[in-house]
C-alpha positions as CSV (number, residue, x, y, z in Angstrom):
1,M,5.3,0.5,-10.9
2,N,6.4,3.9,-12.0
3,A,10.1,4.8,-12.4
4,R,10.3,6.7,-9.1
5,T,8.8,3.7,-7.1
6,T,11.1,1.3,-8.8
7,R,14.2,3.5,-7.9
8,T,13.1,3.8,-4.3
9,F,12.4,0.0,-4.1
10,A,15.9,-0.7,-5.6
11,A,17.6,1.6,-3.2
12,A,15.9,0.0,-0.2
13,L,16.8,-3.4,-1.5
14,A,20.4,-2.4,-2.0
15,L,20.6,-0.9,1.6
16,T,19.1,-4.1,3.1
17,A,21.6,-6.3,1.2
18,A,24.5,-4.1,2.3
19,L,23.4,-4.2,5.9
20,A,23.0,-8.0,5.8
21,L,26.5,-8.4,4.2
22,S,28.2,-6.2,6.7
23,G,26.7,-8.0,9.7
24,C,24.7,-5.1,10.9
25,S,21.5,-6.9,11.6
26,G,21.0,-5.1,14.9
27,D,20.5,-8.2,17.0
28,S,24.1,-9.2,17.4
29,E,25.2,-9.9,21.0
30,P,28.1,-8.0,22.5
31,K,31.6,-9.4,22.1
32,M,32.0,-9.5,25.8
33,A,29.1,-10.0,28.2
34,V,29.3,-9.8,31.9
35,S,27.0,-11.5,34.5
36,G,26.8,-11.8,38.2
37,A,29.1,-8.8,38.9
38,F,29.4,-7.9,42.6
39,M,31.6,-6.6,45.3
40,P,31.3,-7.7,48.9
41,Q,30.9,-4.7,51.2
42,P,34.5,-3.6,52.1
43,V,35.5,-3.9,55.8
44,N,37.4,-0.6,55.4
45,D,38.7,1.8,52.8
46,K,41.9,-0.1,52.2
47,M,40.8,-2.7,49.7
48,A,38.0,-4.7,48.2
49,G,37.4,-7.5,45.7
50,A,35.2,-7.7,42.6
51,F,33.8,-10.9,41.1
52,M,31.9,-11.7,37.9
53,V,31.7,-14.0,34.9
54,I,33.0,-12.6,31.6
55,K,31.7,-14.4,28.5
56,N,33.5,-14.1,25.2
57,N,31.0,-14.3,22.4
58,T,33.5,-14.4,19.6
59,D,35.6,-17.0,17.8
60,A,38.8,-15.3,18.9
61,A,40.5,-15.6,22.3
62,D,41.0,-12.2,24.1
63,K,42.7,-11.0,27.3
64,L,41.4,-8.8,30.2
65,T,44.2,-6.3,30.3
66,G,43.0,-3.7,32.8
67,V,40.2,-2.3,35.0
68,T,39.4,1.3,36.0
69,S,36.9,2.8,38.4
70,P,36.1,6.1,40.0
71,L,36.3,4.2,43.4
72,S,40.1,3.6,43.2
73,D,43.1,4.7,41.2
74,D,44.7,1.3,41.7
75,L,42.8,-1.7,40.4
76,Q,44.7,-5.0,40.0
77,I,43.9,-8.3,38.2
78,H,44.8,-11.1,40.6
79,E,45.2,-14.8,39.9
80,T,45.1,-17.4,42.6
81,K,47.4,-20.4,42.3
82,D,48.1,-22.9,45.1
83,Q,46.0,-20.7,47.5
84,K,48.3,-17.7,46.9
85,M,47.2,-14.6,45.0
86,Q,49.4,-12.6,42.8
87,Q,49.0,-9.6,40.5
88,V,49.1,-10.4,36.8
89,Q,49.1,-8.1,33.8
90,A,46.4,-9.9,31.9
91,M,44.0,-12.8,32.0
92,D,42.9,-15.0,29.1
93,V,39.2,-15.0,28.0
94,P,38.9,-18.0,25.7
95,A,37.1,-17.9,22.4
96,N,33.4,-18.7,22.9
97,G,34.3,-19.3,26.6
98,E,34.3,-17.5,29.8
99,L,36.6,-16.1,32.5
100,R,35.3,-16.7,36.0
101,L,36.3,-14.2,38.6
102,E,35.2,-15.7,41.9
103,R,36.0,-15.9,45.6
104,G,39.0,-18.1,46.3
105,G,40.0,-17.8,42.7
106,N,40.9,-15.2,40.1
107,H,39.5,-11.7,40.9
108,I,39.9,-8.0,40.7
109,M,41.3,-6.0,43.6
110,F,40.6,-2.4,44.4
111,M,43.5,-1.0,46.4
112,G,43.1,2.3,48.4
113,L,39.4,3.0,48.1
114,K,38.3,6.6,47.9
115,N,35.3,5.8,50.0
116,T,33.6,2.7,51.5
117,P,30.5,1.6,49.6
118,N,27.6,0.1,51.5
119,V,25.3,-2.8,50.8
120,G,22.9,-1.8,48.0
121,D,25.3,0.7,46.4
122,K,26.5,0.2,42.8
123,V,30.2,0.6,41.8
124,T,31.1,1.3,38.2
125,V,34.1,-0.3,36.6
126,E,35.4,-0.4,33.1
127,L,37.0,-3.6,31.8
128,R,39.6,-3.3,29.2
129,F,40.5,-6.0,26.7
130,E,43.3,-6.6,24.3
131,K,40.9,-6.9,21.3
132,A,37.3,-6.1,22.3
133,G,36.4,-2.6,23.2
134,P,36.0,-1.4,26.8
135,V,33.0,-2.7,28.7
136,K,31.3,-0.7,31.5
137,V,30.0,-2.9,34.4
138,E,28.0,-2.0,37.5
139,L,29.0,-4.1,40.5
140,D,26.2,-4.6,43.1
141,V,27.6,-4.1,46.6
142,K,26.5,-7.2,48.6
143,E,26.8,-8.4,52.2
144,R,30.4,-9.4,53.1
145,T,29.3,-13.1,53.4
146,Y,27.4,-13.1,50.0
147,D,28.0,-16.3,48.0
148,A,27.4,-15.9,44.3
149,Q,27.2,-19.7,43.9
150,N,24.4,-19.8,46.4
151,P,22.8,-16.3,46.4
152,K,20.2,-17.2,49.1
153,S,22.9,-18.2,51.5
154,T,24.8,-15.6,53.4
155,A,27.5,-18.1,54.4
156,G,30.5,-17.5,52.3
157,T,34.2,-16.9,52.6
158,A,35.3,-13.3,52.9
159,H,38.2,-12.3,50.7
């Protein structure tokens, strides 16, 4: 090898080592991954619910602290205890675990919709976390009776 080839090879080797040490391998999964995100078609423009599973792919617990959307200026995080829902400031997302937002349980509420989306539409939300960066999610607007636990069934409980 000549000196120029040796220097180029050494620089490439150093860059590869630096990327490997910094964890920038390019195939890392996101800190927070969202699946099954949907909104049942709202009955009116007063309110709607949103449901999804948020998976924390890190070794540190985090908290869902807020949600924003162009569809409403008032999005709330609700927990359900003893069949009663109440607004909370944050919800835990355990380390290497998941937060399930589902019918009859914890969920996100849109209050005062700016318009009423129809089945087949997509609604964009941005989830905010205490530690992880914001995550944009598209909610699929489904039939009012859609049941995420049994997607082929249209029998479900409306929120």
